[in-house]
N, C-alpha and C positions, 0 to 999 in steps of 0.2 A: 350315207351308207348304202351299198349294193344290197340288194334283197337277196335272200338265201336262193342258191340255186335249185331246180328243182330236179331230182335226176329221177327218173321213171325205169324201175326194175320190171322188166318183162322175163317169161320165164324162158323163153329160148323154143328153138326148132330145128331138126334137123330140114324142115321144108324151108325153102328160100322166100316162100309168101310171108311167112310169118314175121321177120324181121323186116320185111319191105314194109308190111302195113303198120308195125309199131313204128316204124321212122314217118313212115306218114301222117299216120298219129300223132307223132312228137313235133312234125312240121306244121300241122294244124294247130298245135296248142302255141308254137313260137307266134305263128301268125295272130291269134288272137290277144297275146300281149306282149307287143313288140317290147323289148328291153329287159324281158326275166331271159335269163340262162337258164336252157332247158338240153339236159343232157340224158343218153339212153343207156342203159346195162341191160347184160343178161344173167340170169342164174347161171344156166348152162346151155351148151351147142352153138352158142354164137358169142362173138366178139363186140365189144369189149367186156370183159367182166365185170361184176360189181368193184371188187379189191382196187381191181386198174384205174377205173375211174375216179373212185374216191381218192387214191394215192397221187393221180393225176391233177386234184383238185386242190388237193393240198400244197402240191409241191406250187402250183400257180399262186398262192394265198388266199384263197377263198376261206371265210370264217364260218359260213353255216351253209348246211344242204338238206333239205326237204326229202327224204326217202320215200315217195309213192309206189307202192306195189300196183303193178295193171295187173290186178287179180279182181275178179265180179264176187267173191264170198272168202270169210275167214276160214281159211283151210289150211292143211300142213303147209305149205310155202309162205302165208303169213301170219303165221302162229310159230314156225319154229325154223323154217330154212333164212328167211330175210332177217330176222330179229338174231339170229347167230351170226350171220355175214358181217352186219352193223354194227354187232357188238365185237366181234375181232378188228373190225375196222376202227372204232373208237378206241381200241386197247394202243392201238399202233400207230394211232395219228390224234392225240389226244386233243390239239390246236384247232382241227376240224370238229364243229358243233353240230352234229349228226340226228335230226330228226326225222320219225317214222310215221308218214301218212297215213290216215284207214283205205283200207280196202275200197274199190268204187260202189260196189251195191249192199245192200238196193239203193235205189236212188229212182227218182221220177225222171231223170234224166236218162236214164239205162231206160225205163219205157217209151222212153219217147224215142230212143233209137231203134228200140225193137218197131215201133210204129213208122219210123222212115222206111226201114228197109222192106217190111210188110207191104207197105206203100209202092214202093219200088218193084217188087216183085209182081206186082198188078190186084194187089187187095184194094178195092176200091170203099169208101165208108159204108154205102149199103150192102154192101157183102157179110160186112161183120154179123149180123144179127143170124145168117144162117151158116154159118163157118165155125168149126170146130179150131181152136187151135192147141198145136203140140208146141211147148215150152222146153227146147232140146238144149240141156247145157252139156259140160265136158264131164261133169260126173265127181265124186269125192266120196272115201271112207268117212268122213267127218261129219257126225248127224246134225250140227251146227248149221253146216253148209248145204246139207238136204234139205233140212227146214227150211231155209231161206229161199230155196228155189221153190218150195211146195205154197210158201206163203204168198211169192210173186205171183205162181200161178194164178191161187185165190183172188188175187188182186185182181189180175187182167179178166179174169171171170166176171166181174162187176162193171168191165168197160165196155160191155155188149157182146163181147162174143157168146155164142150157145154153148158152148165147153170148153174148156181150157184143161190140158191135162201136161204136168212137166213128163219131162224123159231124159235121160242120161246115157252118155257117149261109152261109160267108164265107170267100174266099180261100184254103181247102183242099178237098179232095174225100177221102172222099166225102161227099154231100149225105144227108140224113136219110132221102130217099124210097129213093134208091139202098142204104143202108143197111138199110132195113127187107126191102127186095126181095132183098137179096143172103141174107138168115138165112130167107127164105120159099125161096130156092133149096135153101140147104142143108138143107130140112126142118124147119126151125122151124117150128110150126103158129101159137104164142103168140106176140105180140112188143109191148115196150111200150117208148116213146120216153117218155126222162129228159131232160127241157133241162138242160143244165150253164150255167146264166146266172142273173142275179141279180135281172132286175126285166124285166119286160115290155118291148117294143118292136119296131122291123121285124126285127130278125135272129130272136129268137123267134119273132115272127108266121110269119115263113117256117119254121122250126122244125115249127112247128104244120103249116099247110100241106103240107110234106112228109110228115109222118106220115099226114095225113088220105089224102092222094093215094094214097099206096102200100098204105093200109089197115091200119094200125098198130092194134092192138086196144083199146091203153092209151096214151094221152098226159098226162105229170104236167104238174104245174103247174111255172112258175118256182121257185127257189130259195125267193126272197121274205124277207120278215118273219119266218122260223123261228127258233124260240128257240137252236137249234143252232148259225145261222149270228150271231145275237148274241153268242154266248157265244164264237166265233171270234173275232169284233172285239175283244172284249175281253182274248181270248189274246195276239193279234200287238200289241194297245196295251201290255200287261203287258211283254211281249219287250223291245218298243222302247224303255219308258222306263227297264226296268233293265239298268245295266250287266251285261257275260258277268262270271259270276261271283260278282253279287250277289245279293241275296235281296231280296222286297218289304218284310219287315220289318226290315231292316239299317237 
């Protein structure tokens, strides 16, 4: 019996870099697990839509789908938008079994991806003890999502950075430029900004602009199609498709 289809659900953006990055990431997922069918859908701005992909899969005879939100925290889209879309699809397509996987974060694999992007931007291991880090996320009005970002920042502080501050591109404060300036005011001479976002777009551009305006020394790239992130998608897929207490070999 074929394994469930992995349906990666991204938010979507008017910025063409967003969809290109999402497709590059799902391509890496396919490369890591040959034989797994991986589909991509978007909530808005880009095609195909989630309902359209699910309808196509049902018409092709697929039996089961794991719908994986390409989201880093459990905020509005994970709690409301995606469950609503999937609920409507289940009502229309009763023969297609649809499971919703968990969001991606928090995860050590995300922290590893951040580390990769910082190294690529020029941060060497010997730089970390004298470097302050700004963990810059897209932002949310959801208190749970904000608390997760704050906890990740606290965890990163214990990995050797001289200081770590969270920042947000929207909905919450502080902004990236304010976090950079706060580290400077605390006496931190070298500051790196790590965007905790998956793909380019308006909010990541706002993070970059804030880092530049405040004179950050290092700006890492978005998480993008990193191998660690692709592995995390597969981990979330496996967790969703296997009942609690069972094993993949069972």
